[in-house]
C-alpha positions as CSV (number, residue, x, y, z in Angstrom):
1,M,32.8,-13.1,-26.3
2,S,36.5,-11.1,-26.3
3,M,37.4,-9.4,-23.3
4,S,39.4,-5.6,-23.2
5,H,42.5,-7.9,-22.5
6,G,42.3,-9.9,-25.2
7,N,41.3,-13.3,-23.2
8,K,37.6,-15.1,-24.0
9,V,35.2,-16.5,-22.1
10,P,34.5,-19.8,-22.2
11,A,31.4,-20.9,-24.8
12,T,30.6,-23.6,-22.1
13,K,30.8,-20.9,-19.0
14,V,28.3,-18.6,-21.9
15,L,26.5,-21.9,-22.0
16,A,26.0,-22.7,-18.7
17,I,25.2,-18.7,-17.1
18,S,22.8,-18.7,-20.1
19,A,21.0,-21.7,-18.9
20,I,21.0,-21.1,-15.2
21,L,19.6,-17.6,-16.0
22,M,16.6,-19.6,-18.9
23,A,16.0,-21.8,-15.8
24,L,15.8,-18.9,-13.0
25,S,13.3,-16.5,-15.6
26,V,10.9,-20.2,-15.9
27,A,10.7,-20.6,-12.1
28,L,10.2,-16.6,-11.4
29,G,7.5,-17.2,-14.0
30,A,5.9,-20.2,-12.5
31,L,5.2,-18.0,-9.3
32,T,2.8,-15.6,-10.4
33,L,1.0,-12.8,-8.4
34,F,-1.5,-11.8,-10.6
35,R,-2.5,-13.8,-13.9
36,M,-4.5,-11.1,-16.2
37,P,-8.0,-12.5,-17.5
38,Q,-6.4,-12.3,-21.5
39,G,-2.7,-13.6,-21.2
40,G,0.2,-11.6,-18.8
41,S,1.0,-11.8,-15.5
42,V,2.6,-10.2,-12.9
43,T,5.6,-12.2,-11.9
44,P,8.0,-11.9,-9.2
45,F,11.4,-11.0,-11.8
46,S,11.0,-12.9,-14.1
47,M,11.7,-11.0,-17.0
48,L,15.0,-10.1,-15.3
49,P,17.1,-13.1,-16.0
50,I,16.3,-12.3,-19.8
51,F,17.7,-8.9,-19.5
52,L,20.9,-9.6,-17.3
53,A,22.3,-12.2,-20.3
54,A,21.4,-9.2,-22.6
55,Y,23.4,-7.4,-19.6
56,Y,26.3,-9.9,-19.3
57,F,26.7,-10.9,-22.3
58,G,25.3,-9.0,-25.2
59,V,22.2,-8.6,-26.7
60,S,22.6,-11.9,-29.4
61,R,23.0,-14.2,-26.5
62,G,19.3,-11.9,-24.4
63,L,17.7,-12.5,-27.6
64,L,18.4,-16.5,-27.5
65,V,17.8,-16.9,-23.5
66,G,14.8,-14.8,-24.5
67,T,13.4,-16.8,-26.9
68,G,14.3,-20.3,-25.0
69,V,11.8,-18.4,-21.8
70,G,9.6,-18.1,-24.7
71,I,9.2,-21.5,-25.7
72,L,9.6,-22.2,-23.0
73,N,6.5,-20.5,-21.0
74,L,4.5,-21.4,-24.3
75,L,4.9,-25.4,-23.5
76,L,4.0,-25.2,-19.7
77,N,1.4,-22.2,-20.0
78,P,0.2,-21.4,-23.3
79,Y,-2.2,-19.1,-24.4
80,I,-3.0,-20.0,-28.2
81,V,-5.5,-17.9,-30.2
82,H,-3.8,-17.7,-33.6
83,P,-0.1,-18.5,-34.7
84,V,0.6,-15.3,-35.3
85,Q,-0.3,-14.1,-31.9
86,V,2.1,-17.4,-30.5
87,L,4.9,-16.1,-31.4
88,L,4.3,-12.0,-30.6
89,D,3.3,-12.9,-27.4
90,Y,5.8,-16.2,-26.6
91,P,9.4,-16.3,-28.5
92,M,9.2,-12.4,-29.8
93,A,7.9,-10.8,-26.7
94,F,10.5,-12.5,-24.0
95,A,13.4,-11.9,-26.9
96,A,12.7,-8.2,-26.8
97,L,13.6,-7.9,-23.2
98,A,17.3,-8.4,-24.4
99,V,16.9,-4.9,-26.4
100,G,18.3,-3.5,-22.9
101,G,21.6,-4.7,-23.3
102,V,22.2,-1.9,-26.6
103,L,23.0,0.0,-22.3
104,R,24.8,-2.9,-20.9
105,H,28.6,-0.8,-21.3
106,H,27.1,2.4,-19.7
107,K,28.5,2.0,-15.9
108,K,25.5,4.7,-14.2
109,I,22.3,4.1,-16.1
110,G,23.1,1.0,-18.2
111,M,21.2,-2.0,-15.6
112,V,18.1,0.2,-14.6
113,A,17.6,2.1,-17.8
114,G,19.1,-1.1,-19.9
115,Y,16.1,-2.9,-18.2
116,L,13.3,-0.3,-18.7
117,L,14.5,-0.3,-22.6
118,G,13.8,-3.7,-22.7
119,V,11.0,-4.3,-20.8
120,F,9.5,-1.0,-23.1
121,C,10.7,-3.2,-26.1
122,R,8.4,-6.5,-24.3
123,Y,5.7,-4.1,-24.2
124,L,5.6,-2.8,-27.4
125,V,5.4,-6.1,-29.0
126,A,2.3,-7.4,-26.2
127,V,0.7,-3.8,-27.6
128,L,1.0,-5.0,-31.0
129,S,-0.5,-8.8,-30.0
130,G,-3.6,-6.8,-28.3
131,V,-3.8,-4.5,-30.9
132,I,-4.1,-7.9,-33.5
133,F,-5.4,-10.2,-31.4
134,F,-7.3,-8.9,-28.2
135,S,-9.0,-5.9,-29.7
136,A,-12.7,-7.6,-28.5
137,Y,-12.3,-7.3,-25.0
138,A,-11.6,-4.2,-25.1
139,P,-14.4,-2.5,-23.2
140,E,-16.5,0.2,-23.9
141,N,-14.6,3.5,-23.2
142,F,-11.9,1.8,-24.9
143,N,-10.4,1.5,-28.8
144,G,-8.2,-1.4,-29.5
145,L,-5.4,0.4,-29.0
146,T,-5.7,2.2,-26.3
147,W,-7.1,-0.9,-24.5
148,S,-4.2,-2.3,-25.5
149,L,-1.9,0.0,-24.3
150,W,-3.2,0.1,-20.4
151,Y,-4.6,-3.2,-20.2
152,N,-0.3,-5.1,-20.8
153,L,0.9,-1.8,-18.9
154,T,-1.2,-3.2,-16.0
155,Y,0.6,-6.5,-15.9
156,L,3.9,-5.3,-17.3
157,G,4.3,-2.0,-15.7
158,V,3.9,-3.5,-12.2
159,E,7.0,-6.1,-12.5
160,A,8.6,-3.6,-13.7
161,V,8.5,-0.7,-10.7
162,M,8.8,-4.2,-8.7
163,T,11.8,-5.0,-10.7
164,V,13.6,-1.7,-10.6
165,L,12.5,-0.5,-7.4
166,V,14.9,-3.6,-6.1
167,L,17.6,-3.1,-8.9
168,L,18.0,0.6,-6.9
169,L,18.8,-1.2,-3.4
170,P,23.1,-0.5,-3.9
171,V,23.5,-4.2,-2.3
172,V,21.6,-5.8,-5.1
173,R,23.2,-3.6,-8.1
174,T,26.5,-4.4,-6.6
175,T,26.7,-8.1,-6.4
176,L,24.7,-8.1,-9.8
177,E,27.7,-5.8,-11.2
178,K,29.9,-8.3,-9.3
179,L,27.9,-11.7,-11.0
180,R,29.0,-10.0,-14.8
181,L,32.2,-9.2,-13.4
182,Q,32.9,-13.0,-12.5
183,A,30.7,-14.1,-15.7
184,E,32.6,-12.3,-18.1
185,S,36.0,-13.4,-16.9
186,P,38.0,-16.4,-18.4
187,A,38.0,-19.5,-16.8
188,R,41.2,-20.1,-14.3
189,T,42.9,-23.3,-14.7
């Protein structure tokens, strides 16, 4: 990754930080606050490290971290009804969080807006999976689409709100921005 002053962040540094963020996401995901009956759960900030990989190093790095987290979650806690559902609910859903990295250069809104964009993209993937594979679970007053929209909002929305409230704390944002500067800086010899 090129820096504005011509230096490059060593690949080993990017790889190490990415691995730490991936491990952090999986660990936070294991701390389930609430589990939904047909998959999905509220965790303490497990989506944030994936977004941070994209925010610190770009969308492509975030996609790799998100895909890795999705595969690890599939191995650790699978909920499988169909092979396409597996792709949607695991690697694609977690990788979608990286889309928020497109806002990484917008200093005033980048972190919070980028995180929300990433969560929205994950939500869209989850809704698609819900419509295709879980419509049979819709209550009488819902069709497959409206049920999937509501169902996925209940857990993704709760975690997103919790995370945004934490990201709005000046000390948290300042700390994460300082970590970004350290992550982006070339290694010192």
